[in-house]
N, C-alpha and C positions, 0 to 999 in steps of 0.2 A: 504494500499499500504506500502511496505517496505520503511524504512527510507532511504534518499539518502546517498551514501557513497562518501566520499572525498578521492580519491585514488592517493596518492602522492608517490607510490612505485616506478614508473618509467615513463618516457614519452612513453614507449613502449605500455601502456594501452590506449592510444588515439584511438578514432574511427574516420573514414573519416567523413569530413563535408559532408553536402548535396551537396554543389557544386562539392566536389571531387567525390562523387558517381556519380553525372551526367557525369563528365569526364570519369569515369570508364565505365559506361554504353555505352557510345558513342564512346569507343575507337575502332580504326580499328585494326585489328589483323591479324597475320599470323603465319607460323612456325618459331619461333626465332632461333632454333637450325640450321635451314637451311639459317639463315640470311634474312628471308622474312617477319619478323613482322615490319611493317612500323613504328609503335608507339615506339617500342623498338630501332629501328635504330635512330628515331628522338632524343630520349632521350639520346643515347650513344653520337651522334654527338653534341648535345647541351652541355653535361657536358665536353666533350673533349675541346670544344671551350672555354668554361667557364674557364677551368683550363689551357688553352694553351697547351695542350697535344695532341698528335697525334691520340689516340684511347681510347676506353672505352669498358667494357663489363658489362652487366647487370647481377646481381647474386641474389640469394634467400634472403640471410641475410649478415650482416656486418661480422659475423664470417665466413661465406664461402668465401666472397672477401678478408678478411685478410689472409686466409689460402691459397687462389689462389696466392696471392702475395708472401707468403713464399716460395711456391713451385716453383714460377717463378724465384726467386732471388737465391735459394739455392738448394743444392743437398744433399742426405742422407750423414750423418756424418758432415755437416757443422754446424756452430753455428750462432745464431742472438744475438745482444746486445739490451737490453731493460730494462726499469726501473722495479723495482721489484714488483711494483703494476700494471704494464702494462696489459691491457685486454688480449692481445694475450697470455701472459704467464700464467695469472691467471685464466681467465674466459672462455676458449675456449676449455675446456675438454682434454687438453694436445694435441691439434691438430698439432702444429708443428711436435712433435716426432712421434705420431700416423699415421699422413698422409704423412709426408715428410722425417722423419728420421733427423730432425733438432733439435738440442739442444738450449734451451733458456738460455742465461747468463744473469741473473738478476743482476742489478747495483743499487747502492744508487741513490737517486733522491732528488729533491726538489719539493714538491707539484705534483709529478707524472711525472716531466719533467726532461730530461737530459740536460747536458751542457758539455763543454770540460773537466771540472775537473772530472767528472764521467766517461768519455770516454778515456781520455788519458791513455796509457799504458795497455789498456784492448784488444788490437788486439793480437790474438795468432801469435807466430812465426810460419814460414813455416817449419814445422817439422813433420815427419810421425806419432809421437806420440800424436799430438794435433788435436783438431777440427779447421778446418779453419774457421776464422771469415769472413762472407760474408755481413752481412746486419745489419743496425741500424733500429730499430723501435721506432717510436714516437707516441704518443696519443694526440690529439687535438680536443676537450678539454679532459683533464684528467678525468677519472671516479673516481677511488679510490683515486687518488691524490687530489681530492677536487673540481672537476669541473672548473679547471683553464685553461686558454687559453695561449699557448705559445706567447711570444713576437716575432714579426717578425725577429728582429735582432738575437735572439737565434736560430730560426729555420734556418736561413742563416748560422750561425756558425756551427751549427752541421751538416748540409748539405754539406758545403764547406770542412770541415774537414773530413768527411766520404769520399767523392769523392777524396780528396787528397790522401787518403790512400787505395784506390781501392775498397771501400764497396759502396754498395747500400743503399738507404734510403726508407723506407716505412712508410707512416703515416696512423695510424688508425684514420680515421676521422668520428667516429661514430657520434659525434656531432659537426662536422666540422663547419657548418653555425651558430652554437652557438658561436664558436671562431671568425667567421667573423664579427658577430654582436657586440660581446663584445670588439674586439680589432679594428674594423674598417678597417681592410685590406681586400683585395680582394682574391678570389680563385686563380688567377693567381700569385700573390705575395706569397702566401703560397707555391705553387708548383714549384717555379723557382729553388730550391735547393733539391727537393724531387723527386725521381723516380717514385713512384706509390702512389696513394691515394685512399682509400677506404672511401666511403661516405654512410651512412645509411639514409635511408628514413623514416623508421618506428619509429623513435624516435621523436625529436623535430618538424620534417616537417609533422608529422601526418599521413603518409600513412599506409596502412595495412600490407605491407611487402616490402622488396626489399632493394637492395643496389647496388652500382656501383663501379668498379674499374677503374681508369684512369692511362695511362702511355704511353710509346712509343708503336708504332705498333708492334715492335718485341716482347716486354714484353707482351702486351695485347693478342697477338697470343698464346703465351705459356700459359698465364692465361686462356684463353678460352678452351684450351685443358684440363687444370686442373679443370675447372669447370665441364666438361663432366666426368672426372675421379672421381670427388667428388659427383656425381648424381645430379648436378645442371643444366643439360641441360634442357632448357625451350621451351615450345610450344607456344601457344597463350599468351605470356607474355605481350602483350600490354595492357591487362587489368590492370595490376598492374603498368607498365610504364607509363600509362596515369595519374595514381595518382601521381606518382614522378614528372612528368612534371607539373602538376597543382601546386603541392606543391612548386617547385621552382619558379614558377611565382607568387605565391600568399601567401606562408607562411614563407618566409625567414624574412622580415622586422619585422613582428609580434613577432618573438623570443624575441625582446627587452622587449615586456610585460612579458614573462615568467621570464626573468632575474630580472625585477623590482618586480614581485611577490615573487620570491624567497628571495630577499634581504628584503622585507617587512615582510616576514615570519620570517626571521632570526632576524630582529630588534625587533619583538614582543617576541620571545621565549628568546632572550637574556637577557630580564628582569626577567626570572624565576629563582629563586634560585636552584641550582642543575643542571643547563644546561650551558654548556660552548660552545659558538658559537662567532665567531667574524664577525658581519654582513659586515664589510668593506672588508672581504676577499671572500663573495660570488660574483663571478664574472659572472657566468652564471645561468642556471637554477637549479643547484644543490646546496642544502644547507645540509652541514654536521654538526652534533652536537654531543656533548659527554655529557653523564650523569654521575652524581657523583656515583661512585661505592658504596658509603655508602646507596644510595637510592634504589639500584637494577641494574639489567643489561638491556642492550638494548632490548633483546628479550621479557623480562617482560613489558617493557614499550610499545613495539610494540603490544604485545597481548592485553593490556588494551586499547590502542588507537583503536584497530580494534574493540573491543566490543562497543566502542562509536562511530563508523562510521568513523574513520579515518585511512587510511593504510599508514603506513610509514615502510620501511624496515630496519631491523638491519643489519649493515655492520661490525659489529665486537662486541667484548664482551660488550663495552659500547658506541658504535658509531652507529648512525642512519643517514639515508639520506632522505631527503624530495626532491622530484622532482616536479618542476612546468611544466605545459604544457598546450596545447591549449584547453584542456577539463576542466580546472579549472581556474576560474577567481578570481579576487583580493577578493571578498566577501568570497569565498570558503577557499582561502589561510589564510584569517584573522580568520575565523571560526576554521580552522585546528590549528592554534596557540593558540586559546583559549582552545581547547580541551587538547593540550599538557600541557598547564599551569595547567588545572583542573586535569589531570592525575598525574602530578608531585607533586602538592600540596596535593592531596588526598592520596598519597603514592602508590606504585605499586610493591615495592620489595616482598611483601608477595604472590603476584599473579604469579604464575608460569604457563605460558601458552606454547603452542608449538612456537617453533622458527618460525619467519617469513621468514627464509631462508637468512642468512646473505649475500649471494652472489648470490642470485636467479636471479636477473636482470641485465643485463648490462647497 
């Protein structure tokens, strides 16, 4: 038998648990595009109530629901403001421009998060030569920003400022429940100064696919039309909506385990000469670390790790990301850390393997 692989590239590699598969198998279904899938309808109502919003619409992926939100809030020729490492700007194939004719104006940030010093003075004047500024996009938790969760008071500051200036606010909540668990706030508290929120089910929550967008009834009606335009109209989608309901009821609190495992991994590799990581800054399930350029580059280390049964993605020339998730327990995280140690101590700079895709996974 092949040796087991410890896959820390992303929480998107998770498989449905046996109990989730039972929920999928027993799902009551109908034609969702016609509003006739009872399981999807239940999920949408459940999430709207959770976030204290009027409505929600199920989507195929978080990229799709993010792009539905951009289309909802903006028109061709408009611009949105976003941190320069924001997923919508960096990792969604140019979707705002390609799908909605919207420009991403990327801003300096701290750990992937925006605050008033980065936003003030960035709204375009009402002039025919300029792109109208319409939207502020925030990401919670941040991905390339280091897996950090917004403090609630910072979210409120950004949202209140945006609304005072006539802007809408969209939150890319691909790992939103990681932020909820890490910070101890509620979905309703997060959304009180945010207009629309996209929540992904196929990352830490462990579903095979799916995302959802919540907002006002008017906004979600526009977003539902955008879903159709983007090829996301669904039929018997209750099969995957059932997995999302199961995850919301059973997989949220256990995210704390992933956070603890990522911190433990960080503590172990912090002891290795040639690796730079601050374990105290590992707030969620993402542990980013840097390798000393004198030893080699991130893709070389990732290639050697892969040979030894550990998959960790390169996220830059010398930066890597390890992602804890429900399919990897504490023992596997400790084993992975020891493999990292062995690879660094053995030397990896002479080994030039194929890049693991620095930005292959969201």
